[in-house]
C-alpha positions in Angstrom: -40.4 32.4 1.8 -40.4 31.3 5.4 -42.7 33.6 7.4 -41.8 36.9 5.7 -44.4 38.9 3.9 -44.2 38.8 0.1 -44.1 42.1 -1.8 -46.4 40.7 -4.5 -49.5 39.1 -3.0 -50.7 37.7 -6.4 -47.3 36.0 -6.9 -47.5 34.8 -3.3 -50.8 33.1 -3.9 -49.4 31.4 -7.1 -46.3 30.2 -5.3 -48.5 28.9 -2.4 -50.5 26.9 -4.9 -47.4 25.5 -6.5 -46.0 24.4 -3.1 -49.2 22.7 -2.1 -49.2 18.9 -2.4 -52.1 16.4 -2.1 -52.6 15.5 1.5 -49.9 17.9 2.6 -50.0 21.2 4.4 -51.7 24.2 2.8 -49.9 27.5 2.4 -51.8 30.5 3.9 -52.1 33.2 1.2 -51.8 36.2 3.6 -49.5 35.2 6.4 -47.0 33.2 4.3 -46.4 30.5 6.9 -47.2 26.8 6.9 -50.6 25.8 8.5 -49.3 22.3 9.3 -45.9 20.6 9.3 -44.0 19.5 6.2 -45.7 16.8 4.1 -44.8 13.4 5.3 -42.8 11.3 2.9 -44.7 8.2 1.9 -42.7 5.2 3.0 -43.2 3.1 -0.1 -41.1 2.0 -3.0 -42.5 -0.7 -5.2 -39.2 -1.4 -7.0 -37.4 -1.8 -3.6 -40.0 -4.4 -2.5 -39.9 -6.2 -5.8 -36.1 -6.4 -5.8 -35.6 -7.8 -2.3 -38.6 -10.2 -2.5 -37.0 -11.6 -5.6 -33.6 -12.0 -3.9 -35.1 -13.7 -0.9 -32.9 -12.0 1.7 -35.8 -12.1 4.2 -36.9 -15.5 5.6 -40.2 -16.8 4.3 -43.2 -15.5 6.2 -41.4 -12.5 7.7 -41.7 -10.0 4.8 -44.6 -8.1 6.4 -42.7 -7.7 9.7 -39.6 -6.6 7.7 -41.4 -3.9 5.9 -43.3 -2.8 9.0 -40.0 -2.4 10.9 -38.5 -0.3 8.1 -41.5 2.1 8.4 -41.1 2.5 12.1 -38.7 5.2 13.5 -35.3 3.9 14.7 -35.0 3.7 18.5 -32.3 5.9 19.9 -29.2 4.0 21.0 -26.4 5.3 23.1 -23.0 3.9 23.9 -21.0 4.7 27.1 -17.6 5.8 25.7 -14.3 6.3 27.4 -11.9 4.0 29.1 -13.0 1.1 31.2 -13.2 2.5 34.8 -14.7 5.8 33.7 -17.3 4.0 31.6 -18.3 1.8 34.5 -18.7 4.9 36.7 -21.1 6.5 34.2 -23.0 3.2 33.8 -23.3 3.0 37.6 -24.7 6.5 37.6 -27.2 5.8 34.8 -28.5 2.6 36.3 -28.7 3.6 39.9 -30.0 7.1 39.5 -31.5 8.1 36.1 -33.0 4.8 35.0 -34.4 4.1 38.5 -36.2 7.5 38.4 -37.9 6.4 35.2 -39.2 3.0 36.5 -42.6 4.2 37.7 -42.9 7.4 35.7 -46.0 8.2 33.7 -46.3 10.9 31.1 -49.7 11.8 29.7 -51.1 8.7 31.2 -48.6 6.4 29.6 -45.9 4.5 31.5 -42.4 5.5 30.4 -40.4 2.7 28.9 -37.1 2.4 30.7 -34.0 2.1 28.5 -32.7 -1.5 28.0 -29.2 -2.7 27.4 -28.3 -4.2 24.0 -28.2 -7.9 24.8 -25.1 -8.5 22.6 -22.9 -5.6 23.6 -20.3 -6.5 26.3 -20.7 -5.2 29.8 -24.0 -3.4 29.3 -22.2 -0.4 27.8 -24.8 0.2 25.1 -28.5 0.9 25.6 -31.5 1.6 23.4 -34.6 3.7 24.2 -37.9 4.7 22.5 -38.0 8.0 24.4 -38.4 10.8 21.8 -37.2 14.4 22.4 -40.8 15.5 22.7 -41.5 13.1 25.6 -38.1 13.9 27.2 -39.3 17.5 27.6 -42.6 16.7 29.2 -41.5 15.7 32.7 -39.0 17.2 35.2 -37.5 13.8 35.8 -37.1 13.2 32.0 -35.8 16.8 31.6 -33.0 15.9 34.1 -32.3 12.7 32.2 -32.2 14.7 28.9 -29.8 17.3 30.4 -27.6 14.5 31.6 -27.5 12.9 28.1 -26.8 16.2 26.4 -24.0 17.2 28.8 -22.3 13.8 28.9 -22.5 13.6 25.1 -20.8 17.0 24.8 -18.1 15.8 27.1 -17.6 12.7 25.0 -18.6 10.3 27.8 -21.8 9.2 25.9 -22.1 8.7 22.2 -25.3 8.6 20.1 -24.5 5.7 17.8 -26.7 3.4 15.8 -26.7 -0.1 17.3 -25.6 -1.9 14.2 -22.8 0.5 13.7 -21.2 -0.8 16.9 -20.8 -4.3 15.5 -17.7 -4.0 13.1 -15.3 -2.7 15.8 -16.4 -5.5 18.2 -15.8 -8.2 15.5 -12.4 -6.6 14.7 -11.3 -8.0 18.0 -8.6 -5.4 18.5 -6.0 -5.5 21.3 -3.7 -2.7 22.8 -0.7 -3.9 20.8 -2.4 -3.9 17.4 -1.7 -1.5 14.6 -5.1 -0.6 13.2 -6.2 1.1 10.0 -9.7 2.6 9.7 -10.0 3.2 6.0 -13.3 5.2 5.8 -13.5 6.5 9.3 -15.6 9.7 9.3 -17.7 10.7 11.3 -15.7 8.6 13.8 -18.0 6.7 16.2 -16.4 3.4 15.2 -12.9 5.0 15.4 -13.6 5.9 19.1 -14.5 2.3 19.8 -11.2 1.2 18.4 -9.3 3.8 20.5 -11.1 2.5 23.6 -9.9 -1.0 22.8 -6.3 0.3 22.6 -6.6 1.7 26.1 -8.2 -1.3 27.7 -5.6 -1.0 30.5 -5.7 2.6 31.8 -2.5 2.1 33.7 -0.6 1.9 30.3 -0.3 5.5 29.1 1.3 4.5 25.8 -0.1 1.2 24.3 2.1 -0.4 21.6 -0.7 -0.2 19.1 -2.2 2.8 17.3 -5.2 3.8 15.1 -4.7 5.5 11.7 -8.1 6.9 10.8 -8.5 7.9 7.1 -11.2 9.6 5.2 -11.3 10.9 1.6 -13.4 14.0 2.5 -11.2 16.8 3.9 -14.1 18.4 5.8 -15.3 15.2 7.3 -11.7 14.6 8.6 -12.1 17.5 11.0 -15.3 15.9 12.3 -13.2 12.8 12.8 -10.6 14.9 14.7 -13.3 16.3 17.0 -14.6 12.9 17.8 -11.2 11.3 18.5 -10.0 14.3 20.6 -12.7 13.5 23.2 -10.8 10.3 24.2 -7.5 12.2 24.7 -5.3 9.4 23.2 -1.6 9.8 22.0 -2.2 6.8 19.7 -4.5 8.2 17.0 -3.6 9.9 13.7 -6.1 11.3 11.2 -5.1 11.3 7.5 -6.8 12.4 4.3 -6.5 10.0 1.4 -8.6 8.1 -1.2 -9.0 4.8 0.6 -8.8 2.8 -2.7 -5.2 4.1 -3.2 -4.1 4.8 0.4 -0.3 5.0 0.4 1.8 2.2 1.7 3.7 3.4 4.7 7.2 2.5 6.1 8.5 2.3 9.6 12.0 2.0 11.1 12.8 -1.4 12.5 16.2 -1.6 14.2 17.6 1.0 11.8 16.1 -0.5 8.7 13.1 0.8 6.7 10.4 -1.8 6.5 6.9 -1.7 5.1 4.1 -1.2 7.6 1.4 -3.9 7.6 -1.6 -3.5 9.9 -2.9 -6.2 12.3 -6.5 -5.0 12.1 -8.2 -3.1 9.3 -11.8 -1.7 9.4 -13.2 -1.3 5.9 -16.6 0.3 6.4 -17.1 1.4 2.8 -19.4 4.1 1.3 -22.7 2.4 0.3 -26.2 3.1 -1.0 -27.5 3.0 2.6 -30.8 1.2 2.2 -30.3 -0.3 5.6 -30.7 3.2 7.1 -34.3 3.8 5.8 -35.6 4.1 9.4 -33.6 7.2 10.0 -32.8 8.5 6.5 -36.3 8.9 5.2 -35.1 10.2 1.8 -33.9 6.8 0.9 -37.5 5.7 0.4 -38.1 7.9 -2.6 -34.5 7.9 -3.9 -33.8 4.2 -3.8 -32.8 2.6 -7.1 -30.5 -0.3 -8.0 -28.3 2.1 -9.9 -26.6 3.3 -6.7 -25.4 -0.2 -5.9 -24.2 -0.8 -9.4 -22.2 2.5 -9.3 -20.6 1.8 -5.9 -19.6 -1.8 -6.4 -16.3 -1.1 -8.2 -15.2 1.5 -5.6 -16.1 -0.9 -2.7 -14.1 -3.7 -4.3 -11.1 -1.4 -4.8 -11.1 -0.2 -1.2 -11.5 -3.8 0.1 -8.6 -5.0 -2.1 -6.4 -2.1 -1.0 -7.1 -3.0 2.6 -6.3 -6.7 2.0 -3.0 -5.7 0.5 -2.0 -3.8 3.6 -3.1 -6.5 6.1 -0.4 -8.5 7.9 -0.5 -12.3 7.4 -2.7 -13.6 10.2 -4.4 -10.2 10.5 -8.2 -9.6 10.5 -10.1 -7.2 8.3 -13.8 -6.4 8.8 -15.8 -5.3 5.7 -19.1 -3.7 6.4 -21.9 -1.7 4.8 -25.3 -0.3 5.9 -26.8 -1.8 2.7 -28.8 -5.0 2.4 -27.9 -5.3 -1.3 -25.8 -8.4 -2.3 -24.2 -6.4 -5.1 -22.5 -4.3 -2.4 -22.1 -7.1 0.1 -21.6 -10.8 -1.0 -20.6 -9.8 -4.6 -17.7 -7.7 -3.3 -16.6 -10.4 -0.8 -16.9 -13.2 -3.4 -14.9 -11.3 -5.9 -12.2 -10.4 -3.3 -12.0 -14.0 -2.2 -11.7 -15.2 -5.8 -8.9 -12.8 -6.8 -7.1 -13.6 -3.5 -6.6 -17.2 -4.7 -6.8 -18.6 -1.1 -4.9 -15.7 0.5 -8.0 -14.6 2.3 -10.8 -16.6 3.9 -14.0 -15.7 5.7 -13.8 -16.2 9.5 -16.6 -17.9 11.3 -17.7 -15.4 13.9 -21.1 -16.9 14.7 -20.2 -17.3 18.4 -18.4 -14.0 19.0 -21.4 -11.8 19.8 -23.8 -14.0 21.7 -27.3 -12.4 21.7 -27.0 -10.8 18.3 -29.5 -12.1 15.7 -28.4 -12.2 12.1 -29.0 -14.0 8.8 -26.2 -15.9 7.0 -24.9 -14.5 3.8 -26.6 -15.7 0.6 -24.8 -17.7 -2.2 -27.0 -16.9 -5.2 -28.3 -13.6 -6.4 -29.2 -11.8 -9.6 -28.4 -8.3 -10.9 -31.1 -5.8 -11.8 -30.7 -2.6 -13.8 -32.4 0.6 -12.7 -35.3 0.0 -15.1 -36.1 -3.4 -13.7 -34.3 -5.8 -16.1 -32.7 -8.9 -14.5 -29.5 -10.7 -15.4 -28.4 -14.0 -13.9 -25.0 -14.3 -15.5 -22.4 -12.0 -17.1 -22.7 -13.7 -20.4 -26.3 -12.6 -20.7 -25.5 -8.9 -20.3 -25.6 -7.0 -23.6 -22.5 -5.0 -24.6 -24.4 -1.7 -24.2 -24.7 -2.5 -20.5 -21.1 -3.4 -19.8 -20.3 0.0 -18.4 -23.0 -0.3 -15.8 -22.8 -4.1 -15.0 -19.5 -5.8 -14.3 -18.6 -9.5 -14.1 -17.6 -9.2 -10.5 -21.2 -8.5 -9.6 -22.3 -12.1 -10.2 -21.7 -15.1 -7.9 -19.0 -17.6 -9.0 -20.3 -20.2 -11.4 -18.2 -23.1 -10.1 -20.3 -24.8 -7.3 -17.1 -26.1 -5.6 -15.4 -22.7 -5.6 -18.6 -21.1 -4.3 -18.9 -23.6 -1.5 -15.3 -23.2 -0.5 -15.9 -19.4 -0.1 -18.3 -20.1 2.8 -20.4 -16.9 2.0 -22.8 -18.1 4.7 -20.3 -16.8 7.3 -21.2 -13.3 6.3 -23.7 -11.6 8.7 -26.8 -9.7 7.4 -28.7 -7.9 10.2 -32.4 -7.4 9.4 -34.3 -4.5 11.1 -37.2 -6.6 12.4 -35.1 -9.1 14.3 -33.9 -6.8 17.0 -35.5 -3.4 16.2 -32.3 -2.0 14.5 -31.2 -0.7 11.2 -30.1 -3.0 8.4 -26.4 -4.0 8.1 -23.9 -6.3 6.5 -20.6 -7.5 8.0 -17.9 -9.9 6.8 -14.8 -10.8 8.7 -11.8 -11.8 6.6 -8.5 -13.4 7.8 -5.3 -13.2 5.7 -3.6 -16.5 5.3 -0.8 -15.5 2.9 0.2 -12.7 0.7 -2.0 -11.6 -2.1 -1.1 -13.4 -5.4 0.1 -10.3 -7.2 2.6 -9.5 -4.4 6.0 -11.2 -4.5 6.5 -12.3 -0.9 4.3 -12.5 2.2 4.6 -10.2 5.2 5.6 -11.8 8.5 3.4 -11.9 11.7 3.8 -9.1 14.2 6.5 -9.8 16.8 8.9 -11.5 14.3 11.7 -9.6 12.5 10.0 -7.7 9.8 11.4 -7.5 6.3 9.8 -5.7 3.4 7.7 -8.4 1.8 5.4 -6.7 -0.7 6.9 -4.4 -3.3 6.6 -0.6 -3.0 5.3 1.5 -5.9 8.0 3.1 -7.8 5.6 5.9 -8.7 6.1 9.4 -7.2 6.1 10.0 -3.4 2.6 11.5 -3.7 0.3 8.7 -4.6 -2.8 10.8 -4.1 -2.0 12.9 -7.1 -2.6 10.2 -9.6 -5.8 8.3 -10.4 -6.8 5.5 -8.0 -4.9 2.4 -8.8 -6.7 -0.7 -10.1 -6.3 -3.2 -7.3 -6.5 -6.1 -9.8 -3.3 -4.8 -11.4 -0.3 -6.6 -9.9 1.9 -4.0 -8.1 5.0 -6.0 -8.9 4.6 -5.0 -12.6 5.8 -1.5 -11.9 8.9 -2.7 -10.3 9.7 -6.0 -12.1 13.3 -7.1 -11.8 13.9 -5.3 -8.5 14.2 -6.9 -5.1 12.0 -5.4 -2.3 15.2 -4.3 -0.5 16.4 -2.5 -3.7 13.1 -0.7 -4.0 13.0 0.4 -0.4 16.6 1.7 -0.5 16.1 3.4 -3.8 13.0 5.2 -2.4 15.0 6.2 0.7 17.8 7.7 -1.4 15.3 9.8 -3.4 13.6 11.1 -0.2 16.8 11.8 1.6 18.4 13.7 -1.2 16.2 16.7 -0.4 16.8 19.3 2.1 14.4 17.8 4.7 15.1 18.8 8.3 15.4 16.1 11.0 12.3 15.6 13.0 10.2 17.9 10.8 7.1 16.1 9.4 5.4 18.6 7.1 2.5 18.0 4.8 3.4 16.8 1.2 5.0 19.7 -0.6 2.8 19.3 -3.7 1.0 22.5 -4.6 -1.8 20.3 -6.0 -2.5 19.1 -2.4 -3.5 22.7 -1.4 -6.5 22.5 -3.6 -8.0 20.0 -1.3 -8.9 21.4 2.1 -6.8 23.4 4.5 -3.0 23.6 4.5 -1.9 21.9 7.7 1.0 23.1 9.9 4.0 20.8 10.0 4.7 18.3 12.8 8.1 19.1 14.4 9.6 16.8 17.0 11.6 18.5 19.7 15.3 17.6 19.3 17.0 15.8 22.2 19.2 18.8 23.0 16.4 21.4 22.9 16.9 23.8 25.9 13.1 24.1 26.2 12.7 20.7 27.8 15.1 20.6 30.9 13.2 23.3 32.9 10.0 21.3 32.3 11.6 18.1 33.4 13.1 19.7 36.5 9.9 21.6 37.4 7.6 18.5 37.3 10.3 16.1 38.4 9.5 13.9 35.4 10.5 10.3 35.7 13.6 9.3 33.7 11.5 7.0 31.7 9.5 9.9 30.2 9.7 9.6 26.4 10.7 13.2 25.6 11.5 12.2 22.0 7.8 11.9 21.4 7.1 15.6 22.1 6.2 17.6 19.1 5.0 21.1 18.1 3.2 22.5 15.1 5.6 25.2 14.1 9.2 25.5 12.8 9.6 29.1 13.7 9.1 31.4 16.6 8.0 30.5 20.2 6.6 27.1 20.7 3.1 27.7 22.2 1.9 24.2 22.7 3.6 20.8 23.1 1.9 17.7 21.9 2.7 14.1 22.4 2.4 10.9 20.4 3.3 7.3 21.2 6.8 6.1 20.0 5.1 3.9 17.3 3.2 6.9 15.8 6.4 8.9 15.9 8.0 6.2 13.9 5.2 6.4 11.3 5.3 10.2 11.2 9.0 10.6 10.8 9.3 8.0 8.0 6.2 9.0 5.9 6.0 12.8 5.9 6.4 12.9 2.1 3.8 10.2 1.7 0.9 11.1 3.9 -1.5 14.0 4.3 -1.8 14.1 8.1 -4.7 16.2 9.4 -4.1 15.8 13.1 -2.2 13.6 15.6 -1.0 13.7 19.1 -2.5 15.1 22.3 -1.8 18.5 23.9 0.2 18.0 27.1 1.7 21.5 27.9 0.7 25.1 27.0 3.0 28.1 27.2 2.2 30.6 30.0 4.7 33.5 30.0 4.0 34.4 33.6 5.3 30.9 34.5 8.8 32.0 33.5 9.1 33.7 37.0 8.9 30.2 38.4 11.5 28.7 36.1 8.9 26.9 33.9 7.1 28.6 31.0 4.7 25.7 30.4 1.6 24.7 32.3 -0.2 21.3 32.1 -3.0 20.9 29.7 -6.1 19.1 31.0 -6.7 17.0 27.8 -3.3 15.4 28.1 -3.0 15.0 31.8 -3.9 11.2 31.8 -0.9 10.6 29.5 1.5 12.8 31.6 0.4 11.9 35.1 2.2 8.6 35.5 5.5 10.4 34.9 5.0 13.5 37.2 6.7 12.9 40.5 6.4 16.3 42.2 3.8 19.0 43.1 1.3 16.5 44.4 -0.9 17.2 47.4 -3.7 15.3 49.1 -7.1 17.0 49.3 -10.6 16.0 50.5 -13.6 15.4 48.3 -15.1 18.5 49.8 -12.3 20.6 48.5 -12.6 19.2 45.0 -16.3 20.1 45.0 -15.5 23.7 46.0 -12.8 23.9 43.3 -15.2 22.6 40.6 -18.2 24.7 41.6 -16.3 28.0 42.1 -14.1 29.8 39.7 -11.3 31.0 42.0 -12.1 29.9 45.6 -10.0 31.6 48.3 -7.8 29.4 50.4 -10.0 30.1 53.5 -12.8 28.1 51.8 -10.5 25.0 51.6 -9.5 22.7 54.4 -6.5 23.6 56.4 -4.7 20.4 55.3 -5.1 21.4 51.6 -4.0 25.0 52.3 -0.9 24.0 54.2 0.3 21.6 51.5 -0.4 24.0 48.7 1.4 26.8 50.6 4.5 24.6 51.1 4.5 23.5 47.5 4.3 26.9 46.0 2.2 27.5 42.9 1.2 24.3 41.1 -0.6 21.3 42.5 -2.5 18.1 41.7 -5.8 17.5 43.6 -7.1 14.0 44.2 -10.7 13.4 45.4 -11.1 10.5 47.7 -14.3 8.6 47.0 -14.7 8.1 43.3 -14.2 4.6 42.0 -12.1 5.7 39.0 -8.9 7.7 38.5 -9.5 11.4 37.9 -6.8 14.0 37.2 -7.6 17.8 37.1 -5.2 20.6 36.1 -5.2 24.0 37.8 -3.2 26.9 39.1 -2.5 28.5 42.5 -2.5 32.2 42.9 -1.6 34.4 45.9 -4.9 33.8 47.7 -6.8 31.4 45.6 -6.7 28.2 43.5 -8.3 27.7 40.1 -8.9 24.5 38.2 -8.4 24.5 34.4 -11.2 22.1 33.6 -13.8 22.6 30.8 -17.3 23.3 31.9 -18.8 20.0 30.6 -16.0 18.0 32.3 -16.7 19.8 35.6 -20.4 18.9 35.4 -19.4 15.3 34.7 -17.1 15.0 37.7 -19.7 16.7 40.0 -22.3 14.1 38.8 -19.9 11.3 39.5 -19.6 12.7 43.0 -23.3 12.6 43.5 -24.2 16.2 42.9 -27.2 17.3 40.9 -26.2 20.1 38.5 -28.7 22.8 37.7 -28.4 23.9 34.1 -30.5 27.1 34.3 -28.8 28.6 37.4 -25.2 28.6 36.1 -23.6 31.9 36.6 -20.7 33.3 34.7 -17.6 31.5 36.0 -19.6 29.3 38.4 -21.5 26.0 38.5 -24.4 25.6 40.8 -24.7 22.1 42.3 -26.6 20.5 45.1 -26.6 17.0 46.7 -29.0 14.8 44.8 -31.5 12.5 46.6 -30.8 9.6 44.3 -27.0 10.1 44.3 -25.0 8.3 41.7 -21.9 9.0 43.7 -20.1 6.2 45.5 -21.6 4.7 48.7 -20.8 6.6 51.9 -20.5 10.0 50.4 -22.8 12.0 52.6 -21.1 15.3 52.0 -23.0 18.2 50.3 -21.7 21.2 48.5 -22.9 24.7 49.4 -26.1 25.8 47.7 -25.0 28.3 45.1 -21.5 29.5 44.5 -19.8 32.7 45.4 -18.8 34.9 42.6 -15.4 34.3 41.1 -12.5 35.7 43.0 -11.3 39.1 41.9 -8.6 39.3 39.3 -5.9 40.4 41.7 -6.4 37.4 44.0 -5.0 35.2 41.3 -2.7 37.5 39.3 0.5 35.9 40.6 -0.3 32.5 39.3 2.3 29.9 38.3 1.9 27.3 35.5 -1.0 25.1 36.6 -2.8 22.8 38.9 -3.6 19.2 38.3 -6.2 17.4 40.3 -6.1 13.6 40.6 -8.8 11.3 41.9 -7.7 7.7 42.1 -9.9 4.8 43.4 -9.4 3.2 46.7 -9.6 -0.6 46.8 -12.7 -0.3 49.0 -13.9 3.0 50.3 -12.2 6.3 50.2 -8.7 6.8 48.8 -6.5 9.7 49.7 -6.8 12.8 47.6 -3.8 14.2 45.9 -2.9 17.4 44.1 0.2 18.6 42.1 1.2 22.2 41.3 4.2 23.9 39.7 5.9 26.5 41.7 
């Protein structure tokens, strides 16, 4: 009913009585609104307590602390995202400005608790705080801190991520040359961590490695795309498949089709989530052992599929936000047993110093939803065989159990470090899985297809999920791996597929699941569209133009995207096999008025970090003051800028790159020069971010249309020695005719000086 009046008062009173709960809010019979808040969920579940006390996952004497922690709200944790130098700049700003302002602050007579770094997260890039939203709005200083967090989160520079969720990517130990598969990736916070690891060296625009992020839910895939796009990487691809039957991909190695094996696989499987009780209150009343029993089979199939696609010597992390051994140790033990020595648990006890965890358990029992216990498979009645499976029990053989080293698994309990509950196991592949004919070789060696490819249709998602325990070689017995690969190639190439066009799988069935994606079309080497761009921006000869793609096969190409050559290899060779949701980063956008200047494409801000190392012209030097003006005003006239900036821009013509001179990290901003003004094409949140990094306090309420109001902050988080201040307020945007004759765009670059200010540069197209 909400607060609307009810047409029938008598019915209204009856419904009010029905909705009323003991101890909960009362419904007012006349107004129709709640007198209090919603009834609080009672944080008790006797079956839950009985189950985990019986399994003894909590050390003796700590049960009360464990339950008390579960009933407390989860502290907010944030992670500074982005690539190294940018992340350090934000960390500097947080510590030296916002956190310092909170040190002696009191709200309602209580001292505000300053956020603290997570002791085990490297380089102080993750923090936790007990500040609630209610408290954040009670003080001007806290309000500024809150605005900072909201704005930087929208820009993708800060991520709200649960502390324990940050652990799996860290233990994956990924490096820039690794090919990584994230099997159940949505919503994407772990995926962004992996992308950051690829770009550990910002001077390398195209790392050798890549991340393929998969999720079975089509809608959640778009959430994944949104998260990944914040990091502007050409090395990420989002695909939509059932993780338990994710297709085996092929790549071209020296003209020969080979099977793709991943160096790192993140297997963060769907789970019952009882480790999330502190934030998902519903789990308290809904918890039952049935959830774990139903998920165990799927979790084992996903983990097995991951193990099949892992390269020999590679590392796979299996994780859940569940404390239940049926979803944790039972899955790992079953996987190790069926691998027959091909997999082993890695000892990662020293890899995250400061993290408190409990070793995995070696003995557990299985309980039905009605509380009946079973200690071994033989004791399970036939009527229960559909609910309870033999893989749910620990191995009987003591020697086999000991050899598994299940104690190397990590179980994080909430009361040890004020976190959620979590389970992590790190697996290393020693040899091929026993049902595969030949082992894959390590990365860097000549790769030959080692594990057989399914001879089933080229659309594996159409069939039911394969049983991972079923040897794949059965389907192709009598055939050599090479024969299988060549036969598959002949079938695929017999169609009328165009070169460089990577469309979605042509199956009509696929359209039933989610949106129909546009194809990915790589620009041919002789395409007349590229030479004007190359000439206009004086692109370095090393520019990988073969990696440029569009999303249309007909009509004018409106946007140009870019992927790394390794992802291009995957796309071109697997278009019939994968359902790709998104890949690549936008680097150029069509601007028809630019045709007057011999180039119809302007630079796109989101892809400028990828392009900038290859651009050799249209670069000018500007002062930090000019950049502040360009970021706070929509179309500032030339007279507002320094004479040095104006003379360089005038000589260059229309497009430029601007480079502020005091920031300690590289920044590149795109823009456009008109007849009498210059405009930067930088999204609002990104503008606010750069202004903060330059020590300016941004006022959220006073923003005008097309302008950003900024003033010098007393506790500046800008670099030392930056005494400059921007004008208070900003003039209205320049009139339309002042910028009507604009050429493609402006790119502003701010690179760090070794110590102190660095020259500022700018690049514009004519």
